C-alpha positions in Angstrom: 51.8 52.0 274.1 50.1 52.1 277.6 47.7 54.4 278.8 50.0 56.4 280.8 51.9 57.1 277.8 49.1 57.8 275.6 47.9 60.1 278.4 51.2 62.1 278.1 50.5 62.4 274.4 47.1 63.8 275.0 48.7 66.4 277.6 51.1 67.5 275.0 48.5 68.0 272.3 46.3 70.0 274.7 49.2 72.1 275.7 49.6 73.2 272.1 46.3 74.7 272.2 47.1 77.3 274.9 46.5 80.0 272.4 42.8 79.4 272.9 43.1 81.2 276.0 45.1 84.0 275.1 44.0 87.5 273.8 45.3 89.1 270.7 46.5 92.6 270.9 44.9 95.3 268.8 47.7 97.9 268.3 47.4 99.9 265.3 46.5 103.6 264.7 45.6 105.6 261.6 48.5 108.0 261.6 48.2 111.5 260.2 49.8 111.7 256.6 53.0 113.5 256.3 52.8 116.9 254.8 55.4 116.4 251.9 54.3 114.0 249.1 57.8 112.5 249.1 57.6 111.6 252.7 54.0 110.5 252.5 55.1 108.1 249.6 58.0 106.8 251.9 55.8 106.3 254.8 53.1 104.6 252.6 55.6 102.1 251.1 57.0 101.3 254.7 53.3 100.5 255.9 52.7 98.3 253.0 55.9 96.3 253.5 55.1 95.9 257.2 51.8 94.7 256.4 53.0 92.4 253.7 55.2 90.7 256.2 52.4 90.3 258.6 50.3 88.7 255.9 53.1 86.3 255.3 53.3 85.4 258.9 49.5 84.9 259.4 49.4 82.7 256.2 52.3 80.6 257.4 50.3 80.2 260.6 47.3 78.8 258.7 49.3 76.5 256.6 51.1 75.1 259.7 48.1 74.6 261.7 48.1 70.8 261.2 44.3 70.7 261.3 41.4 72.7 259.6 38.1 73.8 261.2 36.7 74.8 257.7 37.9 78.2 257.4 41.5 78.0 256.5 41.1 78.2 252.7 38.7 81.2 253.0 40.9 83.1 255.3 44.1 82.2 253.3 42.2 83.6 250.2 41.4 86.8 252.0 44.9 87.3 253.0 46.1 86.7 249.6 43.7 89.1 248.2 44.9 91.7 250.9 48.4 91.2 249.7 47.5 91.8 246.1 45.6 94.9 246.7 48.2 96.4 249.1 50.8 96.0 246.5 48.6 97.5 243.9 47.7 100.4 246.2 51.4 101.0 247.1 52.2 101.1 243.4 49.2 103.6 242.7 50.7 105.8 245.8 54.1 105.8 244.5 53.2 107.1 241.2 50.8 109.6 242.3 51.4 113.4 241.4 48.2 114.8 243.2 48.8 115.4 246.9 45.2 115.3 247.8 44.7 112.1 246.2 47.8 110.6 247.7 46.6 111.4 251.2 43.2 109.7 250.6 45.0 106.5 249.0 47.4 106.7 252.1 44.7 106.6 254.5 43.0 103.5 252.8 46.1 101.3 253.9 44.8 101.7 257.3 41.0 101.6 256.9 40.5 99.3 253.9 42.5 96.5 254.9 42.8 96.4 258.8 45.7 93.7 258.9 46.5 94.3 262.6 42.9 95.2 263.9 41.1 92.6 262.0 43.1 89.9 260.0 45.5 89.1 262.7 43.0 88.4 265.4 40.8 86.7 263.0 43.6 84.5 261.9 44.6 83.7 265.4 41.2 82.6 266.3 40.8 80.4 263.3 44.2 78.7 264.1 43.3 78.3 267.6 40.1 76.3 266.5 42.4 74.2 264.1 44.8 73.4 267.1 41.9 72.8 269.3 40.4 70.3 266.6 43.7 68.6 266.7 43.8 68.2 270.4 40.2 67.1 270.4 41.0 64.5 268.1 44.0 63.2 270.3 41.8 63.2 273.3 38.9 61.3 271.4 41.5 58.6 270.5 42.7 58.4 274.0 38.8 58.0 275.2 38.3 55.0 272.9 41.6 53.4 274.2 40.5 53.9 277.8 36.9 52.9 277.0 38.3 49.5 275.6 39.9 48.8 278.8 37.0 49.8 280.8 34.9 47.3 278.8 37.6 44.6 279.3 37.3 45.4 283.1 33.6 45.3 283.2 33.6 42.0 281.3 35.8 40.6 284.2 33.3 41.6 286.8 34.9 44.8 288.1 32.7 47.6 289.1 33.6 50.4 286.5 30.9 52.9 287.2 33.2 55.7 288.2 35.6 55.1 285.3 32.6 54.9 282.9 31.1 58.1 284.3 34.4 60.1 283.9 34.6 58.7 280.2 30.9 59.7 279.6 31.5 63.2 281.0 34.8 63.3 278.8 32.7 62.8 275.7 30.3 65.5 276.5 33.3 68.1 277.1 34.8 67.1 273.8 31.4 67.6 272.1 31.0 70.9 273.6 34.6 71.9 272.8 34.1 71.1 269.3 30.9 73.2 269.2 32.3 76.3 270.8 35.5 76.4 268.8 33.9 75.9 265.5 31.3 78.4 266.2 33.9 81.0 267.1 36.1 80.3 264.0 33.1 80.5 261.6 31.7 83.5 263.3 34.9 85.5 262.5 36.2 84.3 259.4 34.0 86.4 257.0 34.6 89.7 258.9 35.5 92.5 256.6 37.5 95.7 256.9 35.4 98.6 258.2 36.9 101.1 255.7 36.5 103.8 258.3 33.0 103.0 259.3 33.2 103.2 263.2 29.9 101.1 263.5 31.4 98.2 261.6 34.7 98.6 263.5 32.9 98.3 266.9 30.8 95.3 265.4 34.0 93.6 264.4 35.8 94.2 267.6 32.5 92.7 269.3 32.4 89.5 267.1 36.2 88.9 267.8 35.8 89.3 271.5 32.8 86.9 271.4 34.9 84.3 269.4 37.7 84.7 272.1 35.2 83.9 274.7 34.1 80.9 272.7 37.6 79.7 272.2 38.2 80.1 275.9 35.3 77.8 276.8 36.5 75.3 274.3 39.9 75.5 276.0 38.1 74.9 279.3 36.4 71.9 278.1 39.3 70.4 276.5 41.0 70.8 280.0 38.1 69.3 281.7 38.2 66.4 279.2 41.8 65.6 279.9 41.2 65.7 283.7 38.3 63.1 283.0 40.8 60.8 281.1 43.1 61.1 284.0 40.3 60.3 286.4 39.2 57.1 284.3 42.8 55.9 283.9 43.4 56.2 287.9 40.0 54.2 288.5 41.2 51.4 286.3 44.5 51.3 288.2 42.6 51.1 291.5 40.4 48.4 290.2 43.5 46.2 289.4 44.8 46.9 292.8 41.8 45.6 294.6 
């Protein structure tokens, strides 16, 4: 496989990490509990089932990431724990006969789990790191192949200063992307539901936003590394044309 084909593979791998630059949506509210106990139970069951479906989706994304920045097992465990606790909570609500207790239990669906406000964006950021890591590995392999061609050209007396400079910059950008993505993933992986504490909720949002910024930086560095690879390949082609 020639360098042009390998470059195409690297471009495809990089495109798969576009999630790094996307912003997750935080769309969930804590609704007012229905007045009638029967209605509350029905609404609670619907809310729990909705969240169980989302947990399955998030777990599937982690399992299908194709790489692991180191937080996949931890977050998968959290999602599994949320599933078990939500099912138990729903069973408790469905068996409840005390209206006041049912209201309090109902509200914990939204404050003690935060599937949409916390677990979803957290998982997206961890998966983004995973995909970025996969793209990074593909680009690193490409860099190694190009370096071999540069070394061959140098041994034949060609001036490869520009190509080598591009590869050196590529290595710097790949290292920076790894650092930024891993820091983002590890900083959000252990965030816990706020349980109605507005200070914790705000802190979680701040951490998730910072993580997104770190992932965007990683995405930018990966794009820069891909550009460096293209520059080095073009320089090698020009060497052989001279």
